[in-house]
C-alpha positions in Angstrom: -51.3 -21.1 -35.7 -48.2 -20.6 -37.1 -45.2 -22.1 -35.7 -41.7 -20.3 -35.4 -38.4 -21.6 -34.8 -35.6 -19.7 -32.9 -32.0 -20.5 -32.6 -31.0 -21.2 -29.1 -28.5 -18.2 -29.5 -31.9 -16.0 -29.5 -33.2 -17.3 -26.1 -32.4 -15.7 -22.9 -33.8 -15.5 -19.6 -33.2 -12.7 -17.4 -34.0 -12.7 -13.4 -34.1 -9.5 -12.1 -34.7 -8.9 -8.3 -35.6 -5.7 -6.9 -33.2 -4.4 -4.1 -30.1 -5.5 -5.8 -28.1 -7.5 -8.2 -27.7 -11.6 -8.4 -24.5 -12.5 -7.6 -22.6 -15.7 -8.0 -19.3 -16.2 -6.6 -16.6 -18.3 -7.9 -13.4 -20.1 -6.4 -10.3 -18.7 -8.7 -10.5 -16.0 -11.3 -11.8 -18.0 -14.2 -15.8 -18.1 -13.3 -15.5 -22.0 -13.5 -16.4 -23.2 -10.2 -19.3 -21.6 -8.7 -19.3 -21.7 -4.7 -22.3 -19.6 -3.7 -25.1 -17.1 -4.5 -26.7 -14.1 -3.0 -28.4 -11.1 -3.8 -25.9 -8.2 -3.4 -27.8 -4.8 -2.3 -24.4 -2.9 -2.7 -21.2 -3.4 -4.5 -19.0 -1.8 -2.6 -16.2 -4.5 -0.9 -13.1 -4.2 0.4 -11.7 -7.8 -0.6 -9.2 -8.2 2.2 -11.1 -11.4 3.3 -14.5 -13.4 1.8 -17.4 -11.3 1.2 -19.5 -10.9 4.0 -22.6 -13.2 3.9 -21.1 -15.6 1.8 -20.1 -19.4 2.5 -17.4 -21.4 0.7 -16.0 -18.3 -0.9 -12.0 -18.0 -0.3 -10.4 -15.1 0.9 -8.2 -14.7 -1.9 -8.6 -16.0 -5.5 -12.2 -15.7 -6.0 -14.5 -14.0 -8.7 -17.8 -12.7 -8.6 -20.3 -12.4 -11.6 -23.2 -10.0 -11.0 -26.7 -10.2 -13.3 -29.1 -7.7 -12.9 -30.9 -4.5 -14.1 -29.1 -1.2 -13.1 -31.6 1.8 -14.2 -30.3 5.2 -14.5 -32.5 8.0 -12.7 -33.2 9.6 -16.1 -33.0 8.5 -19.5 -30.0 10.8 -20.5 -28.3 10.3 -17.1 -24.8 9.0 -17.3 -24.0 6.0 -15.3 -20.3 5.3 -14.2 -18.7 2.3 -13.0 -15.6 2.6 -10.8 -13.4 0.0 -9.4 -10.1 0.5 -7.2 -7.7 -2.2 -7.0 -5.2 -2.2 -4.1 -2.2 -4.6 -3.2 -1.3 -4.6 0.4 2.1 -5.1 1.5 1.0 -8.5 3.1 0.0 -9.3 -0.6 2.3 -7.6 -2.5 2.8 -10.5 -5.0 -0.7 -10.9 -5.8 -2.7 -10.0 -8.3 -6.2 -7.8 -8.3 -8.2 -6.8 -11.3 -11.4 -6.0 -12.5 -13.7 -6.7 -15.5 -17.1 -4.9 -16.4 -19.1 -6.3 -19.1 -22.4 -4.2 -19.5 -25.4 -5.8 -21.7 -27.6 -3.8 -24.1 -31.3 -3.7 -24.6 -30.6 -5.6 -27.5 -30.3 -9.4 -27.2 -26.3 -10.4 -27.7 -25.3 -6.7 -27.3 -22.4 -6.5 -24.9 -19.6 -3.9 -24.3 -16.6 -4.4 -22.3 -16.3 -1.2 -20.3 -13.0 -2.0 -17.8 -10.6 -4.9 -18.4 -7.8 -4.4 -16.2 -5.6 -7.1 -14.2 -2.9 -4.7 -13.0 -3.4 -4.5 -9.5 -1.1 -1.8 -8.8 -3.4 0.7 -6.3 -5.2 2.0 -9.5 -8.6 3.4 -9.9 -10.5 2.3 -13.2 -13.7 3.9 -14.6 -15.8 3.9 -17.3 -19.0 5.9 -18.5 -22.3 4.8 -20.2 
């Protein structure tokens, strides 16, 4: 048998679950301190309080990393990601933001689709 050696950068594990995306919730905005994990069937949140179904996630200053597979209904179908960030009057000094990375079919291929941290009642949109 022939042995082959692969660099660790060539190896990856992807766990996809039917019915949603794997979510890891973090305290703060730097994705450094994970505090909860769950399967999110729908990503449609109004973040005026801690996300429903989570524990140890603060009401404010948290971030989420979703991983999984999003499949377009047809091969040539356009997929659009949209995020609306708002700042309520009680949180006027806060910052809201969104960053959307999408990985391609090739290992290591990543595209930054949305990179906005303005937080001034703005809708951000990107299309694949």
